[in-house]
C-alpha positions as CSV (number, residue, x, y, z in Angstrom):
1,M,2.2,54.5,37.7
2,Q,2.6,57.3,34.6
3,D,4.6,56.1,31.8
4,I,7.9,58.0,31.6
5,I,8.1,60.8,28.9
6,F,10.5,59.9,26.6
7,I,10.4,62.6,23.7
8,D,9.3,65.8,24.1
9,T,9.4,68.4,21.4
10,E,7.1,70.8,19.4
11,T,6.5,68.4,16.6
12,L,6.2,64.9,19.2
13,H,5.5,64.2,22.0
14,L,5.9,60.1,23.1
15,E,6.1,58.5,26.5
16,Q,8.5,55.9,27.0
17,G,6.1,52.8,26.6
18,A,4.6,53.9,23.1
19,F,8.3,54.3,21.7
20,F,9.5,50.9,22.3
21,I,6.0,50.0,20.8
22,R,6.8,51.9,17.7
23,L,10.3,50.8,17.6
24,L,9.3,46.8,17.6
25,V,6.5,47.7,14.7
26,A,9.4,49.2,12.7
27,V,12.0,46.4,13.2
28,G,8.7,44.1,12.7
29,I,8.4,45.9,9.2
30,G,12.0,45.3,8.4
31,F,12.1,41.5,9.2
32,V,8.7,40.8,7.3
33,V,9.7,42.3,3.8
34,G,13.4,40.9,4.3
35,L,12.4,37.6,5.0
36,E,10.3,37.6,2.2
37,R,13.0,38.8,-0.6
38,E,15.5,36.7,1.1
39,H,13.4,33.9,0.9
40,A,12.5,34.6,-2.9
41,S,16.2,35.3,-3.8
42,I,17.2,31.5,-2.0
43,A,14.4,29.6,-3.9
44,K,15.6,31.5,-7.2
45,K,19.0,30.9,-6.1
46,E,20.2,34.6,-6.9
47,E,21.9,37.1,-5.2
48,I,20.1,40.1,-4.1
49,F,21.2,43.6,-2.8
50,A,19.2,43.4,0.5
51,G,18.1,40.5,2.7
52,L,16.7,40.2,5.9
53,R,19.6,42.3,8.4
54,T,19.5,45.2,5.6
55,F,15.5,45.6,5.6
56,V,15.8,45.4,9.1
57,L,18.5,48.1,9.5
58,V,16.7,50.5,6.5
59,S,13.8,50.6,8.8
60,L,15.5,51.6,11.9
61,L,17.3,53.8,9.8
62,G,13.9,55.4,8.9
63,F,13.0,55.5,12.5
64,V,15.8,57.1,13.6
65,T,16.2,60.0,11.0
66,S,12.8,60.7,11.6
67,L,13.1,60.9,15.3
68,L,16.3,63.1,14.7
69,S,14.1,65.5,12.6
70,A,11.7,65.8,15.6
71,Y,14.6,67.3,17.9
72,Y,16.8,68.9,14.8
73,S,15.3,69.6,11.4
74,Y,13.3,67.8,8.8
75,W,15.9,68.0,6.3
76,I,17.8,65.0,8.0
77,L,14.7,62.5,7.2
78,I,15.0,63.4,3.5
79,A,19.0,63.4,3.5
80,G,18.6,59.9,4.7
81,F,16.5,59.3,2.3
82,L,18.6,60.6,-0.2
83,A,21.7,58.3,0.9
84,I,19.3,55.1,0.4
85,S,17.9,56.2,-3.0
86,L,21.9,56.7,-3.9
87,T,22.6,53.3,-2.4
88,V,19.8,51.8,-4.4
89,T,20.9,53.7,-7.6
90,V,24.5,52.2,-7.6
91,S,23.0,48.7,-6.6
92,Y,20.4,49.1,-10.0
93,W,23.6,49.9,-12.3
94,I,25.4,47.1,-10.7
95,S,22.6,44.6,-11.2
96,A,21.7,46.2,-14.8
97,R,25.4,45.7,-16.0
98,R,25.3,42.1,-14.8
99,G,21.8,41.5,-17.1
100,Q,19.5,41.6,-13.9
101,L,17.1,44.7,-14.8
102,G,14.4,43.9,-11.8
103,G,14.1,46.7,-9.4
104,T,11.7,45.5,-7.2
105,T,14.1,44.9,-3.9
106,E,15.4,48.1,-4.6
107,M,12.1,50.1,-4.5
108,A,11.1,48.0,-1.6
109,I,14.1,49.6,0.5
110,L,12.9,53.0,0.0
111,L,9.4,52.3,0.8
112,V,10.7,50.3,4.2
113,Y,12.8,53.6,4.7
114,L,9.4,55.6,4.8
115,L,7.9,53.4,6.9
116,G,10.5,53.1,9.3
117,A,9.9,57.0,9.3
118,L,6.3,57.0,9.4
119,T,5.7,54.4,12.1
120,L,7.6,57.0,14.7
121,L,5.4,59.2,14.2
122,G,2.5,57.1,15.4
123,Q,0.9,55.8,12.0
124,I,1.5,52.6,12.8
125,G,-2.5,51.1,11.1
126,I,-1.0,52.9,7.7
127,T,2.5,51.3,7.7
128,L,1.1,47.8,9.0
129,T,-1.8,48.1,6.0
130,I,1.1,49.1,3.3
131,T,3.5,46.3,4.5
132,V,0.8,43.4,3.9
133,I,-0.2,44.7,0.8
134,M,3.6,45.4,-0.1
135,V,4.6,41.5,1.4
136,I,1.4,39.9,-1.0
137,F,2.7,41.8,-4.5
138,L,6.3,41.0,-3.5
139,S,5.3,37.1,-2.7
140,L,2.8,36.5,-5.7
141,K,5.5,37.2,-8.8
142,L,5.5,34.6,-10.3
143,K,1.5,34.2,-10.1
144,F,1.0,37.5,-11.4
145,R,3.4,36.2,-14.0
146,T,1.0,33.4,-15.2
147,I,-2.0,35.9,-14.7
148,V,-0.5,38.2,-17.0
149,G,0.8,35.4,-19.6
150,N,-2.5,33.9,-20.2
151,I,-4.5,37.3,-20.2
152,T,-5.4,37.6,-24.3
153,Q,-5.7,40.7,-26.4
154,P,-9.9,40.7,-26.1
155,E,-9.6,40.3,-22.3
156,L,-7.3,43.3,-21.9
157,Y,-9.1,45.5,-24.2
158,A,-12.0,44.6,-22.0
159,F,-10.1,45.5,-18.8
160,I,-9.1,48.9,-20.5
161,Q,-12.8,49.8,-21.6
162,F,-13.9,48.8,-17.9
163,V,-11.4,51.6,-16.6
164,V,-12.4,53.9,-19.1
165,V,-16.1,53.6,-18.3
166,T,-15.1,53.6,-14.5
167,L,-12.4,56.7,-14.2
168,L,-12.9,58.4,-16.8
169,I,-16.9,58.6,-18.1
170,F,-18.6,57.6,-14.6
171,P,-16.9,60.2,-11.9
172,F,-18.4,62.9,-14.7
173,L,-22.0,61.7,-14.9
174,P,-24.1,64.9,-13.1
175,N,-25.7,63.8,-9.8
176,E,-28.8,65.2,-10.3
177,S,-32.2,63.9,-10.8
178,F,-34.6,64.9,-13.3
179,G,-37.7,63.7,-15.6
180,P,-40.6,61.7,-14.1
181,Y,-41.2,61.9,-10.8
182,D,-37.6,63.4,-10.4
183,V,-35.9,59.9,-10.0
184,I,-33.8,59.5,-13.4
185,N,-29.9,60.4,-11.8
186,P,-27.3,59.8,-14.3
187,R,-24.8,59.0,-11.4
188,E,-26.9,56.4,-10.0
189,I,-27.6,54.8,-13.6
190,G,-24.1,54.5,-14.2
191,W,-23.4,53.1,-10.7
192,V,-25.7,50.6,-11.7
193,I,-24.1,49.9,-15.0
194,V,-20.5,49.7,-13.5
195,L,-21.7,47.3,-10.9
196,T,-23.0,44.9,-13.6
197,S,-20.3,45.2,-16.4
198,G,-17.9,44.9,-13.4
199,A,-19.5,41.8,-11.5
200,G,-19.8,40.5,-15.3
201,F,-15.9,41.1,-16.1
202,I,-14.7,40.0,-12.5
203,G,-16.9,36.6,-12.7
204,Y,-15.3,36.2,-16.1
205,M,-11.5,36.4,-14.9
206,L,-12.4,34.4,-11.9
207,I,-13.9,31.7,-13.9
208,K,-11.0,31.2,-16.4
209,F,-8.1,31.0,-13.9
210,L,-9.9,29.7,-10.5
211,G,-12.4,27.2,-12.7
212,A,-15.9,27.4,-13.4
213,N,-17.0,26.3,-9.7
214,R,-15.2,28.6,-7.6
215,G,-14.9,31.3,-9.6
216,I,-18.5,31.6,-9.7
217,L,-19.0,30.7,-5.9
218,L,-16.3,33.6,-5.2
219,T,-18.3,36.1,-7.7
220,G,-21.4,35.5,-6.3
221,I,-19.8,36.1,-2.7
222,L,-18.4,39.0,-3.5
223,G,-21.0,40.5,-5.5
224,G,-23.8,40.0,-2.8
225,L,-21.9,42.4,-0.6
226,V,-22.6,45.2,-2.9
227,S,-25.9,43.9,-4.7
228,S,-27.6,40.5,-5.2
229,T,-29.7,42.0,-7.9
230,V,-26.7,42.5,-9.7
231,V,-25.4,39.1,-9.1
232,T,-29.0,37.2,-10.0
233,W,-28.8,39.0,-13.6
234,V,-25.1,38.4,-14.2
235,F,-25.0,35.0,-13.7
236,S,-28.9,34.2,-15.0
237,K,-27.8,35.3,-18.2
238,R,-24.9,33.1,-17.9
239,S,-26.7,30.2,-17.3
240,K,-28.4,30.9,-20.5
241,T,-25.1,30.5,-22.4
242,A,-23.7,28.1,-20.6
243,P,-26.9,25.6,-19.4
244,E,-24.4,23.1,-18.0
245,L,-23.5,26.0,-15.0
246,S,-26.6,26.2,-13.8
247,D,-26.3,24.8,-10.4
248,S,-23.2,26.9,-10.2
249,C,-25.0,29.9,-11.2
250,S,-27.5,28.9,-8.8
251,V,-25.1,28.4,-6.1
252,A,-23.7,32.1,-6.7
253,I,-27.0,33.5,-7.1
254,M,-28.3,31.8,-3.3
255,S,-24.7,32.9,-1.8
256,A,-25.5,36.5,-2.9
257,S,-28.8,36.8,-1.4
258,T,-27.9,35.0,1.4
259,I,-25.5,37.8,2.3
260,M,-27.7,40.3,1.5
261,I,-30.1,39.0,4.7
262,L,-26.7,39.4,6.6
263,R,-26.6,42.8,5.1
264,V,-30.2,43.7,6.7
265,V,-28.8,42.5,9.8
266,V,-25.9,44.7,9.7
267,W,-27.9,47.4,9.0
268,I,-30.4,47.3,11.9
269,L,-27.6,46.5,14.4
270,I,-25.6,49.8,13.1
271,F,-29.0,51.9,13.1
272,N,-31.3,50.6,15.4
273,K,-30.1,47.8,17.7
274,A,-33.3,47.5,19.8
275,L,-35.3,46.6,17.0
276,L,-33.5,42.8,16.5
277,T,-34.9,41.8,20.0
278,E,-37.8,40.6,18.6
279,L,-36.5,40.5,14.8
280,I,-33.6,38.5,15.1
281,F,-35.3,35.2,15.1
282,P,-37.5,35.8,11.7
283,L,-34.3,37.1,10.2
284,L,-32.7,33.8,11.5
285,L,-35.1,31.4,10.1
286,I,-35.0,33.2,6.5
287,L,-31.2,33.4,6.5
288,S,-30.8,29.7,7.7
289,T,-33.2,28.8,5.1
290,A,-31.1,30.7,2.3
291,L,-27.9,29.1,4.0
292,G,-29.5,25.9,3.7
293,T,-30.2,26.4,-0.3
294,V,-26.7,27.3,-0.6
295,L,-25.5,23.9,0.5
296,F,-27.6,21.8,-1.3
297,F,-27.2,23.2,-4.3
298,H,-23.4,23.2,-3.6
299,R,-23.7,19.7,-2.7
300,R,-25.6,18.7,-6.0
301,E,-22.9,20.9,-7.9
302,I,-19.6,19.0,-6.8
303,S,-21.5,15.8,-7.3
304,G,-22.0,16.1,-10.5
305,D,-20.8,14.4,-13.6
306,E,-20.1,17.0,-16.1
307,S,-16.7,18.7,-17.3
308,H,-16.2,22.0,-17.1
309,S,-13.2,22.1,-18.7
310,R,-14.6,23.4,-21.8
311,I,-17.0,25.8,-20.9
312,P,-17.5,29.0,-23.2
313,L,-16.6,31.7,-21.1
314,G,-18.4,34.3,-23.4
315,E,-17.2,38.4,-23.6
316,P,-15.0,39.6,-21.0
317,L,-17.1,42.9,-20.8
318,N,-20.7,43.3,-21.7
319,L,-21.2,46.5,-21.7
320,R,-24.9,45.7,-24.0
321,E,-26.2,43.7,-21.1
322,A,-25.1,46.3,-18.3
323,L,-26.8,49.2,-20.4
324,F,-29.8,47.1,-20.7
325,F,-29.8,46.7,-16.8
326,G,-29.8,49.9,-16.5
327,I,-32.9,50.5,-18.7
328,I,-34.8,48.2,-16.4
329,Y,-33.2,49.8,-13.1
330,V,-34.7,53.0,-14.6
331,A,-38.2,51.5,-15.5
332,I,-38.2,49.7,-11.9
333,L,-38.1,53.4,-10.7
334,L,-40.9,54.8,-12.5
335,I,-43.0,52.2,-11.6
336,V,-42.5,52.2,-8.1
337,S,-42.9,56.2,-8.1
338,Y,-46.0,56.0,-10.1
339,A,-47.2,53.6,-7.2
340,N,-46.1,55.8,-4.2
341,D,-47.7,58.7,-6.1
342,Q,-51.0,57.0,-6.8
343,F,-51.2,55.2,-3.6
344,G,-49.5,57.7,-0.9
345,N,-48.5,56.8,2.2
346,R,-51.6,54.6,2.8
347,G,-49.1,51.8,4.8
348,I,-45.9,51.5,5.8
349,F,-46.1,48.1,4.3
350,L,-46.9,48.7,0.6
351,S,-43.8,51.7,0.6
352,S,-41.7,48.6,2.1
353,A,-42.8,46.3,-0.5
354,I,-42.1,48.6,-3.6
355,A,-39.0,50.1,-2.1
356,G,-37.9,46.7,-1.8
357,L,-38.2,46.2,-5.6
358,T,-35.1,48.3,-5.9
359,D,-33.2,48.4,-3.1
360,I,-33.3,46.7,0.2
361,D,-30.0,48.6,2.2
362,A,-32.5,52.0,2.0
363,I,-35.6,50.8,3.0
364,T,-34.0,49.0,5.8
365,I,-31.9,52.1,7.1
366,S,-34.7,54.2,7.0
367,L,-37.3,51.8,8.6
368,S,-34.4,51.4,11.1
369,K,-34.6,55.1,11.9
370,I,-38.4,55.5,12.1
371,A,-38.8,53.1,14.3
372,G,-38.1,54.7,17.4
373,S,-40.8,57.3,16.9
374,A,-43.2,54.4,15.6
375,K,-46.2,53.7,17.7
376,G,-45.1,49.9,17.4
377,N,-41.9,48.3,16.6
378,T,-44.0,45.2,15.2
379,A,-45.1,47.2,12.4
380,V,-41.7,48.4,11.2
381,Q,-40.3,44.7,11.6
382,I,-42.9,43.5,9.6
383,A,-42.1,45.9,7.2
384,I,-38.0,45.2,7.0
385,I,-39.3,41.6,6.3
386,V,-41.8,42.6,3.5
387,A,-39.0,44.4,1.6
388,T,-36.7,41.2,2.1
389,L,-39.7,39.2,0.6
390,S,-40.1,41.9,-2.5
391,N,-36.6,41.9,-3.2
392,T,-37.0,38.3,-3.3
393,L,-39.7,38.1,-6.0
394,I,-37.3,40.9,-8.3
395,K,-34.6,38.6,-8.1
396,L,-36.7,35.4,-8.6
397,G,-38.5,37.0,-11.7
398,I,-35.5,38.1,-13.2
399,S,-34.0,34.5,-13.1
400,I,-36.7,32.9,-14.9
401,W,-37.0,35.8,-17.6
402,A,-33.2,35.6,-18.1
403,G,-31.9,32.2,-16.8
404,S,-31.6,28.8,-18.0
405,N,-34.5,26.4,-17.8
406,P,-32.4,24.2,-15.0
407,L,-31.9,27.5,-13.2
408,K,-35.5,28.4,-13.4
409,K,-36.4,25.7,-11.6
410,N,-33.6,25.8,-8.9
411,M,-34.7,29.7,-8.2
412,L,-38.0,28.3,-8.3
413,K,-36.9,26.3,-5.2
414,G,-33.9,27.8,-3.6
415,Y,-36.4,31.4,-3.6
416,G,-39.6,29.7,-3.1
417,L,-38.2,28.2,0.5
418,I,-36.7,31.4,1.4
419,F,-40.2,33.3,0.5
420,I,-42.4,30.7,2.7
421,A,-39.9,31.3,5.4
422,G,-40.3,34.9,5.2
423,I,-44.3,34.4,5.8
424,L,-43.5,32.1,8.6
425,G,-41.0,35.1,10.1
426,I,-44.1,37.4,10.1
427,L,-46.4,35.0,11.2
428,L,-43.7,34.9,14.7
429,L,-44.0,38.5,14.8
430,V,-47.7,38.8,14.9
431,I,-48.6,35.9,17.2
């Protein structure tokens, strides 16, 4: 049975079922935000301008004025917003006279009105996303106060420096390649420096506010979504300055490498799903081995007796180390390009091993794309594992060169097991 056309104008075409779904969403938005505001006022024993019922009504007002605007004129929606703004202004003036200078609830009212209007227009995904973000920020007021109150002046300066580098310098770097073999790209090098310094800064803040163990682990997991090599560099250097954190740094590094293997699976799934038919078992072997090393180091970490309460945090933002890592990245690119120039296309395995030294994502995507036109998928599958093992070796080299003695031993065990699992995976494909 066809749904009844409920609204049919030049700017809006809506069936009855869709209309009531959007109406319920608008009510839900006002209810969730209003519930948070009213709960906060009860906890603080304060009177607020708007509670649960007011927020629901404001969201509905935005919904209705948006509906009327579709029939008549968009000025109705604007007039409704001006009326709400006037009410909010009067409320803020009264609150300010009482000595209450916070305007969070008033700003939330204006935003809920606009969300109600957007909901009628069908932007449900956008409105729900904004609502979730708004409720999170509203409910974390005390947490934010605690965090901001504990931020030191050097940490604030470090954050400002990171913002300047990320937003005022990096976007304006030329995205052009030049130099030997045409591989030096300022934008790519800048991205590596931003990633390295950003991972270090985020790790510093997470360690400070969550504690050494949880902060390092979370940084490793999040960093693994972008670059496990960067995580290996950052926490190898961290273990050098604080050897007592070597087990925690090992957990972070191995967690990032585990995430890297998951990224390989995801890229193959996206670009050539059929390639996983035989490759899934070798990759699962490598993945389970990596995960096993994470659990092993984690259990040893939590069973340790050392106290992390006085761990030196070091510098919040170390741009010198990030620049140095950028130089190393360029050097590896030049070595890879030289090897390719000398050996040419002798074999897909050699190319994969060389490419894996710098980036596992690019070579995985490239191999997945060419697998369909290759004579046999087995060669491509082996090449993907070879690239993974090559990337593992470069991270092992970084950890041995930059890490503490305990971390070196851990990485030899962890990456050694992953390398053995990779060799077994290749044998599974060959046999």
